[in-house]
Structures are given as C-alpha cells and as structure tokens.
ROPAVO-409939 format. One line per 5 residues: number of its first residue (from 1); their letters; for each residue x, y, z of N, C-alpha, C. Coordinates in pm, 1 decimal, decimal comma, padded with zeros to 6 digits. Layout:
BEGIN
NUM) A) X Y Z X Y Z X Y Z; ...
This chain:
BEGIN
1) MQPPA) -10094,3 -07197,1 -08326,1 -10000,8 -07306,8 -08302,9 -09994,7 -07331,3 -08154,8; -09993,1 -07457,1 -08113,2 -09991,1 -07494,5 -07973,3 -09849,9 -07482,7 -07919,0; -09839,6 -07431,5 -07797,9 -09704,8 -07424,3 -07738,7 -09654,1 -07561,4 -07708,0; -09525,9 -07576,4 -07712,9 -09468,8 -07707,6 -07686,8 -09500,1 -07751,3 -07545,7; -09503,9 -07882,6 -07534,2 -09536,6 -07939,2 -07404,3 -09433,4 -07899,7 -07301,6
6) GSPRP) -09479,6 -07874,3 -07185,7 -09388,6 -07838,3 -07075,7 -09356,4 -07692,2 -07067,9; -09395,3 -07610,9 -07169,4 -09368,4 -07466,3 -07166,9 -09475,3 -07397,5 -07086,4; -09441,7 -07290,7 -07013,8 -09543,2 -07219,1 -06935,8 -09641,2 -07150,4 -07026,3; -09763,1 -07147,4 -06982,9 -09866,6 -07084,5 -07064,0 -09846,9 -06932,5 -07058,7; -09865,0 -06865,4 -07172,8 -09841,5 -06720,2 -07176,0 -09940,8 -06642,6 -07095,8
11) DRAQP) -10061,4 -06699,1 -07067,0 -10161,6 -06621,4 -06997,0 -10144,1 -06629,0 -06847,2; -10044,6 -06697,7 -06799,7 -10020,2 -06708,1 -06655,4 -09899,6 -06621,9 -06619,0; -09924,6 -06527,1 -06527,1 -09814,9 -06435,7 -06488,0 -09711,2 -06510,1 -06407,7; -09587,6 -06472,9 -06436,9 -09476,5 -06533,0 -06364,6 -09453,1 -06456,8 -06234,3; -09433,9 -06524,3 -06125,5 -09405,4 -06453,5 -05997,7 -09271,6 -06382,1 -06002,8
16) DPEPA) -09271,3 -06255,0 -05943,9 -09145,0 -06178,6 -05941,1 -09046,0 -06247,7 -05851,2; -08923,3 -06247,2 -05895,7 -08820,9 -06312,7 -05810,7 -08800,7 -06230,9 -05684,5; -08777,9 -06294,4 -05574,4 -08752,3 -06225,1 -05448,1 -08620,5 -06148,4 -05455,8; -08619,3 -06024,3 -05401,1 -08492,2 -05947,3 -05406,4 -08382,6 -06017,5 -05329,7; -08267,9 -06005,8 -05389,5 -08152,7 -06071,9 -05326,5 -08110,5 -05994,5 -05203,9
21) EPLPH) -08067,8 -06061,2 -05105,8 -08019,7 -05998,9 -04982,2 -07889,3 -05925,5 -05011,3; -07884,8 -05793,0 -04984,0 -07759,8 -05720,8 -05015,4 -07643,2 -05776,7 -04936,7; -07529,8 -05767,0 -05000,8 -07408,3 -05813,8 -04935,9 -07375,1 -05723,5 -04818,3; -07311,8 -05776,4 -04719,3 -07281,7 -05693,9 -04601,0 -07205,0 -05568,5 -04632,7; -07110,8 -05574,2 -04728,3 -07029,3 -05456,4 -04755,4 -07101,9 -05352,4 -04838,9
26) TRPGP) -07223,0 -05387,3 -04891,8 -07298,5 -05290,2 -04971,3 -07411,4 -05226,8 -04894,3; -07435,6 -05267,2 -04772,0 -07542,3 -05209,0 -04693,5 -07503,1 -05069,9 -04644,9; -07589,6 -04965,6 -04667,6 -07555,9 -04831,3 -04619,4 -07563,0 -04825,8 -04467,4; -07461,6 -04770,8 -04409,7 -07457,1 -04756,9 -04265,4 -07408,7 -04618,9 -04226,5; -07400,4 -04589,1 -04098,0 -07355,3 -04456,3 -04053,8 -07219,5 -04417,0 -04108,4
31) VHWLV) -07127,6 -04509,2 -04110,6 -06993,4 -04477,8 -04161,9 -06999,5 -04443,2 -04308,5; -07081,5 -04516,5 -04383,7 -07094,3 -04489,8 -04527,5 -07147,0 -04348,3 -04552,5; -07251,1 -04306,9 -04481,1 -07307,0 -04173,0 -04500,6 -07208,6 -04065,6 -04456,9; -07131,7 -04093,0 -04352,7 -07032,8 -03996,1 -04307,8 -06926,0 -03974,6 -04412,9; -06878,1 -04082,5 -04470,9 -06776,2 -04071,2 -04576,1 -06832,3 -03996,6 -04696,2
36) TAVAL) -06957,6 -04025,5 -04732,6 -07019,3 -03956,5 -04847,0 -07033,4 -03807,0 -04822,9; -07075,0 -03770,7 -04699,7 -07090,6 -03629,0 -04667,2 -06958,3 -03555,4 -04672,8; -06854,0 -03619,4 -04621,6 -06721,7 -03556,8 -04625,6 -06675,3 -03538,0 -04768,7; -06699,0 -03638,5 -04853,3 -06658,1 -03627,5 -04993,6 -06732,7 -03515,4 -05064,5; -06864,4 -03504,2 -05040,8 -06941,5 -03396,7 -05103,2 -06894,6 -03259,2 -05056,4
41) AAVIA) -06865,4 -03248,1 -04927,5 -06816,1 -03120,4 -04876,5 -06685,0 -03082,2 -04941,7; -06597,1 -03180,3 -04962,9 -06469,4 -03152,1 -05027,5 -06489,4 -03105,5 -05170,9; -06585,5 -03168,4 -05241,5 -06611,6 -03129,4 -05381,1 -06667,8 -02987,9 -05387,8; -06760,5 -02954,9 -05297,2 -06818,6 -02820,7 -05297,2 -06713,7 -02716,0 -05264,9; -06628,4 -02745,3 -05167,4 -06523,5 -02650,4 -05131,7 -06428,4 -02628,6 -05246,3
46) AACVT) -06393,1 -02736,4 -05317,1 -06303,2 -02721,8 -05431,5 -06367,5 -02639,7 -05541,8; -06497,9 -02657,4 -05561,0 -06567,0 -02579,2 -05664,6 -06569,6 -02432,1 -05629,8; -06584,5 -02401,4 -05499,0 -06587,2 -02261,3 -05458,3 -06452,2 -02195,8 -05478,0; -06346,9 -02274,8 -05458,2 -06212,1 -02217,4 -05469,4 -06170,9 -02200,8 -05613,5; -06199,5 -02302,4 -05695,8 -06150,1 -02300,3 -05833,4 -06251,8 -02247,7 -05932,3
51) GPRED) -06375,7 -02227,7 -05889,7 -06479,0 -02182,4 -05981,4 -06457,2 -02039,8 -06025,2; -06532,3 -01993,5 -06124,0 -06517,6 -01855,6 -06172,8 -06560,6 -01756,9 -06066,8; -06488,7 -01646,8 -06053,9 -06519,6 -01541,6 -05958,2 -06526,0 -01407,0 -06028,6; -06619,4 -01323,7 -05985,7 -06628,9 -01189,9 -06042,1 -06525,6 -01100,0 -05977,1; -06475,9 -01004,5 -06054,1 -06379,7 -00909,8 -05999,3 -06449,5 -00821,6 -05897,9
56) PAPAR) -06389,5 -00806,3 -05778,5 -06454,7 -00722,3 -05677,2 -06457,0 -00577,1 -05718,9; -06554,3 -00504,6 -05667,2 -06562,7 -00362,1 -05698,0 -06443,2 -00289,8 -05639,3; -06394,0 -00187,5 -05707,0 -06277,7 -00115,7 -05655,1 -06306,3 -00056,5 -05518,9; -06213,3 -00076,8 -05426,5 -06231,5 -00026,8 -05289,8 -06212,5 00123,8 -05285,2; -06285,6 00186,6 -05192,5 -06271,5 00330,4 -05175,5 -06136,7 00361,9 -05115,4
61) AVAPA) -06081,7 00472,5 -05157,9 -05952,7 00514,1 -05104,0 -05968,4 00549,1 -04957,2; -05883,8 00490,8 -04876,2 -05887,5 00514,5 -04733,0 -05761,3 00589,5 -04693,2; -05779,3 00693,9 -04617,6 -05664,6 00772,2 -04575,0 -05582,1 00692,2 -04476,6; -05452,1 00707,7 -04478,8 -05368,6 00640,1 -04381,0 -05406,4 00680,1 -04240,1; -05356,9 00600,0 -04144,4 -05389,7 00628,0 -04004,9 -05342,6 00766,3 -03962,7
66) AATRA) -05236,2 00815,4 -04028,3 -05184,9 00947,3 -03991,1 -05287,0 01057,3 -04013,9; -05380,7 01034,8 -04111,2 -05478,8 01137,5 -04141,9 -05583,3 01151,4 -04031,7; -05593,8 01050,7 -03944,4 -05691,4 01057,0 -03836,7 -05630,6 01112,6 -03709,1; -05507,3 01152,1 -03711,4 -05444,5 01208,8 -03593,9 -05485,3 01355,0 -03577,6; -05431,0 01416,3 -03473,9 -05463,7 01556,3 -03447,1 -05416,8 01645,0 -03561,8
71) PDALA) -05493,2 01749,0 -03593,1 -05452,0 01840,8 -03700,5 -05317,3 01905,5 -03667,4; -05232,7 01913,0 -03767,6 -05101,0 01972,9 -03751,3 -05111,6 02123,1 -03776,4; -05083,1 02202,2 -03673,9 -05095,1 02347,9 -03686,7 -04998,4 02403,8 -03789,6; -04887,1 02336,2 -03812,1 -04788,9 02386,4 -03908,7 -04836,0 02368,1 -04052,6; -04933,8 02279,2 -04074,5 -04981,7 02252,6 -04210,3 -05107,8 02329,9 -04244,7
76) ARYPL) -05164,4 02402,2 -04151,5 -05291,0 02474,0 -04175,9 -05267,0 02605,0 -04250,1; -05374,2 02656,7 -04308,3 -05370,9 02786,5 -04377,1 -05458,2 02882,8 -04298,5; -05397,2 02988,3 -04247,8 -05465,8 03079,4 -04157,6 -05508,3 03206,5 -04230,4; -05617,7 03266,3 -04186,6 -05663,4 03392,4 -04247,4 -05582,7 03511,2 -04195,0; -05453,1 03504,6 -04217,7 -05362,3 03610,4 -04173,0 -05315,1 03691,4 -04292,3
81) ECGPG) -05301,4 03820,9 -04273,1 -05247,5 03908,8 -04377,6 -05109,3 03954,3 -04333,2; -05011,0 03874,9 -04371,5 -04873,0 03905,0 -04335,0 -04803,5 03975,3 -04451,8; -04705,4 04054,0 -04421,0 -04630,8 04124,5 -04524,0 -04540,6 04030,4 -04601,5; -04474,1 04082,7 -04704,5 -04383,5 04000,2 -04785,1 -04275,0 03936,7 -04698,4; -04260,5 03806,5 -04714,2 -04157,2 03735,6 -04639,6 -04191,8 03712,2 -04494,7
86) GGPDV) -04310,0 03748,8 -04454,3 -04348,4 03730,7 -04314,7 -04466,2 03638,7 -04300,7; -04450,5 03513,4 -04334,7 -04559,5 03416,1 -04327,4 -04600,1 03385,7 -04184,7; -04702,2 03303,8 -04167,0 -04750,2 03272,3 -04032,6 -04647,3 03192,7 -03952,9; -04643,4 03223,1 -03825,5 -04551,6 03155,9 -03734,1 -04635,1 03097,5 -03619,8; -04632,9 02965,0 -03603,5 -04708,1 02897,8 -03497,5 -04628,7 02909,2 -03367,9
91) VQQIT) -04682,6 02985,4 -03273,8 -04615,2 03006,8 -03145,6 -04642,2 02891,9 -03049,3; -04765,7 02839,0 -03050,1 -04803,1 02732,7 -02957,6 -04920,2 02655,8 -03015,1; -04925,9 02527,0 -02985,6 -05040,2 02445,7 -03026,3 -05066,8 02338,7 -02920,7; -05195,2 02315,9 -02893,9 -05237,3 02216,1 -02796,1 -05348,3 02132,6 -02859,2; -05341,4 02002,1 -02837,5 -05436,7 01908,6 -02896,1 -05527,1 01851,0 -02787,9
96) SDLDH) -05657,0 01839,8 -02820,4 -05752,9 01781,5 -02727,4 -05883,6 01753,8 -02801,4; -05965,0 01662,7 -02746,7 -06099,1 01639,3 -02800,8 -06193,1 01738,3 -02732,9; -06203,8 01856,2 -02789,3 -06275,6 01964,8 -02722,7 -06426,7 01947,1 -02724,8; -06482,2 01887,5 -02829,2 -06627,2 01872,6 -02838,1 -06674,4 01731,3 -02805,0; -06582,1 01647,4 -02757,6 -06614,8 01512,1 -02710,5 -06682,6 01427,5 -02818,9
101) DGRLE) -06633,2 01438,1 -02941,9 -06688,2 01356,9 -03049,9 -06595,7 01242,5 -03088,5; -06489,9 01220,2 -03009,9 -06396,7 01112,7 -03039,0 -06286,2 01149,2 -03135,3; -06284,8 01272,7 -03184,1 -06180,2 01317,6 -03276,6 -06106,5 01436,3 -03215,0; -05978,5 01441,9 -03243,2 -05895,3 01545,0 -03182,8 -05902,7 01675,3 -03261,0; -05900,4 01784,9 -03187,4 -05886,8 01919,1 -03244,1 -05756,5 01980,7 -03193,8
106) TVAVV) -05714,3 02086,7 -03260,2 -05593,3 02157,3 -03221,8 -05623,8 02305,8 -03206,0; -05577,3 02362,6 -03095,3 -05585,8 02506,5 -03073,5 -05446,4 02563,4 -03094,9; -05435,4 02660,8 -03183,4 -05304,7 02714,3 -03219,7 -05300,1 02865,1 -03199,9; -05188,9 02910,7 -03143,2 -05159,3 03053,9 -03134,6 -05064,2 03086,6 -03249,4; -05108,0 03178,7 -03336,5 -05033,3 03207,1 -03459,2 -05018,4 03358,0 -03474,2
111) RCRAG) -04904,6 03399,5 -03526,5 -04881,5 03540,9 -03558,2 -04791,7 03548,9 -03680,9; -04784,9 03666,2 -03739,6 -04698,3 03684,7 -03856,0 -04552,1 03686,5 -03811,5; -04471,7 03624,5 -03892,6 -04328,6 03622,8 -03864,4 -04270,3 03761,9 -03889,0; -04192,0 03810,2 -03793,6 -04133,5 03944,5 -03805,3 -03992,4 03943,5 -03747,4; -03906,6 04030,1 -03804,3 -03769,3 04036,8 -03756,6 -03757,0 04102,2 -03620,3
116) GGTPP) -03848,5 04190,9 -03585,2 -03844,4 04257,9 -03457,0 -03984,1 04295,9 -03412,3; -03998,6 04326,5 -03283,3 -04128,8 04363,0 -03230,2 -04211,4 04241,3 -03195,4; -04334,5 04267,7 -03159,1 -04427,3 04160,6 -03120,5 -04555,4 04175,2 -03200,9; -04565,8 04103,0 -03312,9 -04688,1 04112,0 -03394,2 -04808,3 04059,1 -03315,6; -04927,6 04108,5 -03343,1 -05047,0 04059,0 -03273,4 -05071,0 03911,0 -03301,8
121) SGVYL) -05133,0 03845,8 -03205,9 -05155,9 03701,1 -03215,5 -05299,2 03670,8 -03257,1; -05315,4 03553,2 -03313,0 -05446,5 03497,4 -03341,4 -05455,9 03359,5 -03278,9; -05575,1 03323,2 -03234,8 -05598,1 03189,9 -03179,0 -05701,7 03121,1 -03266,5; -05664,8 03002,3 -03316,7 -05750,0 02933,9 -03413,3 -05778,4 02791,1 -03366,4; -05899,4 02747,3 -03393,8 -05939,6 02609,4 -03365,9 -05935,1 02531,8 -03496,8
126) LAEPS) -05857,6 02422,9 -03497,0 -05837,3 02344,3 -03617,8 -05901,8 02207,0 -03603,8; -05955,2 02156,8 -03715,1 -06012,2 02021,9 -03721,9 -05942,1 01944,9 -03832,4; -05967,6 01813,4 -03835,6 -05903,6 01728,9 -03936,0 -05945,4 01772,3 -04076,6; -05863,6 01741,6 -04177,4 -05896,7 01782,6 -04314,6 -06028,1 01720,2 -04360,9; -06095,1 01788,4 -04453,4 -06218,2 01734,2 -04510,5 -06189,5 01622,1 -04608,3
131) AYGEP) -06067,7 01615,0 -04661,8 -06027,6 01507,4 -04752,9 -05879,4 01481,3 -04734,1; -05840,1 01357,9 -04760,7 -05700,4 01319,6 -04744,7 -05611,1 01403,7 -04836,4; -05502,7 01454,4 -04782,0 -05408,4 01534,6 -04858,9 -05431,9 01683,4 -04848,6; -05544,5 01724,4 -04790,2 -05572,1 01866,3 -04774,7 -05524,0 01914,3 -04637,7; -05505,8 02046,1 -04620,3 -05461,8 02098,5 -04490,5 -05574,8 02092,8 -04389,1
136) PRVLA) -05542,7 02101,6 -04260,8 -05648,0 02105,6 -04157,8 -05742,5 02222,6 -04180,3; -05865,1 02206,0 -04134,5 -05965,6 02311,1 -04149,7 -05963,0 02405,3 -04030,5; -05981,9 02533,3 -04055,6 -05995,4 02632,7 -03949,1 -06143,5 02641,0 -03913,6; -06180,6 02583,5 -03799,3 -06320,4 02580,9 -03758,3 -06365,8 02713,5 -03699,5; -06277,7 02778,5 -03625,4 -06317,6 02902,5 -03557,6 -06194,6 02987,3 -03529,0
141) TLVDP) -06216,3 03117,8 -03525,5 -06113,6 03213,3 -03484,1 -06152,4 03263,4 -03345,8; -06077,6 03221,3 -03245,6 -06108,3 03261,5 -03108,5 -06055,3 03401,1 -03078,1; -05940,7 03433,8 -03132,5 -05883,6 03568,6 -03119,3 -05837,7 03612,3 -03257,5; -05887,8 03726,2 -03303,0 -05849,8 03778,5 -03434,1 -05728,8 03870,6 -03418,3; -05625,2 03852,1 -03500,5 -05509,3 03942,1 -03491,6 -05544,9 04089,2 -03509,4
146) KEKMT) -05658,3 04118,2 -03573,1 -05698,8 04257,2 -03590,8 -05730,3 04325,9 -03457,5; -05749,2 04247,6 -03352,2 -05775,0 04304,9 -03221,3 -05647,6 04356,1 -03154,0; -05532,9 04331,6 -03219,4 -05404,2 04386,1 -03174,4 -05367,3 04340,4 -03033,0; -05383,9 04211,6 -03006,4 -05349,1 04158,9 -02875,5 -05244,3 04049,8 -02888,2; -05172,0 04030,9 -02778,4 -05075,6 03922,4 -02768,5 -05134,6 03815,5 -02677,3
151) VTGLT) -05123,6 03689,7 -02718,9 -05182,3 03578,3 -02644,9 -05071,7 03499,2 -02577,4; -05086,3 03475,8 -02448,2 -04991,5 03394,6 -02372,0 -05070,9 03299,6 -02281,7; -05000,5 03204,8 -02221,9 -05060,6 03115,5 -02122,7 -05176,1 03032,7 -02174,5; -05166,0 02982,1 -02296,5 -05273,7 02900,6 -02352,6 -05276,6 02764,6 -02283,6; -05396,0 02724,3 -02237,7 -05415,9 02591,7 -02178,1 -05549,0 02535,3 -02226,7
156) VTEGT) -05560,2 02402,0 -02225,4 -05682,8 02333,6 -02264,5 -05709,7 02224,2 -02162,4; -05825,6 02231,4 -02096,0 -05864,4 02130,7 -01997,3 -06014,9 02108,5 -02004,2; -06056,3 01979,9 -02011,7 -06198,5 01944,1 -02005,8 -06284,8 02023,3 -02104,8; -06235,7 02038,3 -02227,9 -06313,7 02108,8 -02329,4 -06317,2 02259,0 -02313,5; -06231,6 02313,4 -02226,1 -06225,8 02457,9 -02204,2 -06089,8 02509,5 -02248,4
161) VSATL) -06090,5 02615,4 -02327,1 -05967,1 02680,0 -02371,9 -05947,7 02806,7 -02289,7; -05831,9 02821,4 -02229,1 -05799,9 02940,0 -02147,9 -05675,8 03006,5 -02202,7; -05672,4 03138,9 -02191,0 -05555,9 03214,7 -02237,1 -05554,0 03349,8 -02168,3; -05436,8 03409,4 -02166,9 -05418,7 03545,3 -02114,8 -05396,8 03638,2 -02232,5; -05477,2 03744,6 -02238,5 -05468,9 03841,1 -02347,6 -05399,7 03967,0 -02297,8
166) LGYSA) -05298,9 04008,7 -02371,8 -05225,6 04131,5 -02340,9 -05259,2 04235,8 -02446,7; -05300,5 04353,4 -02400,1 -05338,6 04458,6 -02494,3 -05284,9 04594,8 -02454,8; -05337,3 04698,4 -02522,7 -05285,9 04834,2 -02505,5 -05403,6 04927,8 -02478,8; -05383,7 05013,7 -02385,0 -05489,5 05108,1 -02347,9 -05501,3 05224,0 -02446,0; -05397,8 05249,0 -02524,9 -05398,6 05361,5 -02619,7 -05298,9 05333,8 -02730,9
171) PSVPR) -05320,6 05391,6 -02849,9 -05226,0 05371,8 -02959,7 -05085,8 05420,8 -02927,5; -05072,8 05511,5 -02833,2 -04941,1 05565,9 -02800,6 -04855,8 05471,2 -02716,3; -04915,9 05366,8 -02661,5 -04839,8 05271,2 -02580,6 -04748,7 05191,5 -02672,9; -04620,1 05180,1 -02641,2 -04528,3 05105,1 -02727,8 -04574,3 04960,3 -02746,9; -04554,7 04911,0 -02869,0 -04599,3 04775,3 -02900,6 -04522,3 04669,1 -02822,3
176) CCPDM) -04408,7 04705,8 -02770,6 -04329,7 04609,3 -02693,5 -04380,8 04589,9 -02552,6; -04463,3 04682,8 -02506,1 -04496,6 04685,7 -02364,0 -04646,9 04699,4 -02342,4; -04725,6 04591,8 -02360,6 -04870,3 04601,7 -02336,6 -04898,7 04636,2 -02190,7; -04998,0 04723,2 -02170,2 -05029,1 04768,4 -02035,0 -05165,0 04719,0 -01985,8; -05226,2 04626,7 -02058,5 -05353,0 04569,3 -02016,8 -05344,4 04416,8 -02023,8
181) QRTVE) -05412,1 04352,0 -01931,1 -05406,5 04205,7 -01924,2 -05542,2 04151,5 -01879,8; -05585,9 04043,6 -01942,9 -05712,8 03981,3 -01905,4 -05707,1 03832,6 -01938,6; -05750,2 03750,6 -01846,0 -05758,4 03606,3 -01868,8 -05900,6 03570,6 -01908,3; -05913,6 03494,3 -02014,9 -06045,1 03457,8 -02067,1 -06052,6 03306,4 -02086,3; -06176,4 03257,0 -02100,4 -06201,2 03115,5 -02125,4 -06305,5 03101,0 -02235,7
186) WHWKN) -06289,0 02997,3 -02315,1 -06388,0 02960,9 -02415,9 -06443,9 02824,2 -02379,2; -06574,4 02816,7 -02367,3 -06641,1 02692,2 -02332,2 -06723,5 02642,3 -02450,6; -06718,2 02509,8 -02473,9 -06797,0 02449,2 -02581,4 -06941,8 02440,2 -02537,7; -07031,3 02506,8 -02614,1 -07172,0 02510,1 -02577,3 -07256,4 02523,4 -02703,3; -07353,8 02432,0 -02718,3 -07447,1 02436,0 -02831,6 -07375,5 02440,5 -02965,8
191) GKFVL) -07271,1 02358,6 -02977,6 -07201,5 02346,0 -03105,7 -07103,0 02455,3 -03138,4; -07066,1 02538,5 -03041,3 -06966,6 02642,8 -03067,7 -06899,6 02683,0 -02936,1; -06791,4 02758,8 -02947,9 -06720,8 02807,3 -02830,2 -06775,8 02944,0 -02789,8; -06801,8 02956,7 -02661,1 -06855,2 03080,4 -02605,7 -06749,7 03142,2 -02514,3; -06721,2 03270,2 -02536,8 -06619,2 03340,7 -02459,8 -06674,7 03383,9 -02324,1
196) RPRPV) -06592,8 03361,2 -02221,1 -06631,1 03406,7 -02087,5 -06507,7 03464,4 -02018,1; -06502,3 03595,1 -01995,6 -06387,8 03654,7 -01925,6 -06384,3 03608,5 -01779,9; -06268,3 03582,3 -01731,6 -06252,5 03546,6 -01590,7 -06242,8 03673,5 -01506,3; -06279,2 03666,5 -01379,6 -06274,6 03786,7 -01293,6 -06135,9 03847,2 -01288,5; -06131,1 03979,3 -01289,9 -06003,7 04048,7 -01277,5 -05958,9 04045,2 -01131,4
201) AGSV) -05831,7 04024,4 -01109,8 -05779,7 04017,5 -00973,4 -05812,5 04147,9 -00897,4; -05866,6 04132,5 -00776,9 -05900,6 04248,5 -00695,9 -06040,6 04300,4 -00717,6; -06113,7 04244,2 -00816,3 -06249,7 04290,7 -00841,9 -06347,4 04210,1 -00757,4; -06468,3 04260,1 -00741,6 -06570,9 04193,0 -00661,9 -06655,0 04103,7 -00751,2
C-alpha cells in the first residue's frame, strides 16, 4: 500500500532533534557541587552514628592509679618468724626509684613486735605488687634478722641504700647494749644490690 501523500518516506532517517539548552538554574556549577558534597557527608555521618555497631570487646581490668604508687611497707608480707602476738613492726621506710626504671621501690626496716628489749632488725627491698589487690613483693633481703643486728640511720640517695648496723661481739653482751657498729652501703649493680662496707673511723 502506498503511503499517503505528504507523509515522510520510511526509508529516510529523521534528523535527531538538537538538544535543548539547559535552563540557567539547572546548570551544574561550583555551588551546586558544594551543596551536594555537604549533603552526602551529612548522610554518611548519620549512617555511621545510627547504623548497627558491634559490641566492643571487654576492656582489661586496669588497676587504679593508687596501685602504681610506691609499695606500702605496712601492707607487705615479710619472711619473719615472730612469736605469738608479735607480728612484724615497720620501724622505718623510704621510697625511691633505686634501679632507675621509672617505678618506685621501698626500703623498709622491719622487726618483730615485742613488749620489751630490742628484737633484731631486717631490711627489705619492696616492689609494686605483681597483680592488683596483692601485697607488695619482697625483691631482696638486705639484712636478715637472723644476723642478730639492729639497723639505724637508714638513708637512700642516688640509688644507694646506706645504714648503720649495730651488733654484739659475744653472746654474753646484753641485747640492750650492742658493742659493735658498722656503716654499710648497698649499690645497684648488674640487676641487684651489692653490699659495700664503709671505712671504719680511724682505719687506714
């Protein structure tokens, strides 16, 4: 059948219409992209806040700041053999960073509590507890009470522990009146304290 007169022939391609000029308010410009970026950022932030979150892993128990302080000599457990009712008595304690590791240690002079007389003294080096809630650790025994000496004049300076030791020349000397005296020092060396007696007055 012949196409009606005046109709375009089907075998002739129709020219594509020219694109319409966009309206001024629809043209993308710097302000448009800025507004879009801000909107996308707001949507992403809202999704991060309101989106599903996994429960965090349980945090490790952290000891209070008090646990990082100097060891308390009154809370330590000493290797003392005291009689019934005569527990350890802390005569003196001094705190210092003796090994220069940034943590404080305590040097304590301890003896058994007694109603009369002068029980022998022990000198102990204490460190912070190995776990929160435990007593301070006894790192070293500088003077053992079994040596039957009395310790006086304890000082700590520049990682050095000094003390005066009072002893007895014979078992017959009364325990109230030691007749021997010596000043000693302990120096931190190669991971431990090394004893060094100081010169006796009048000696060469």
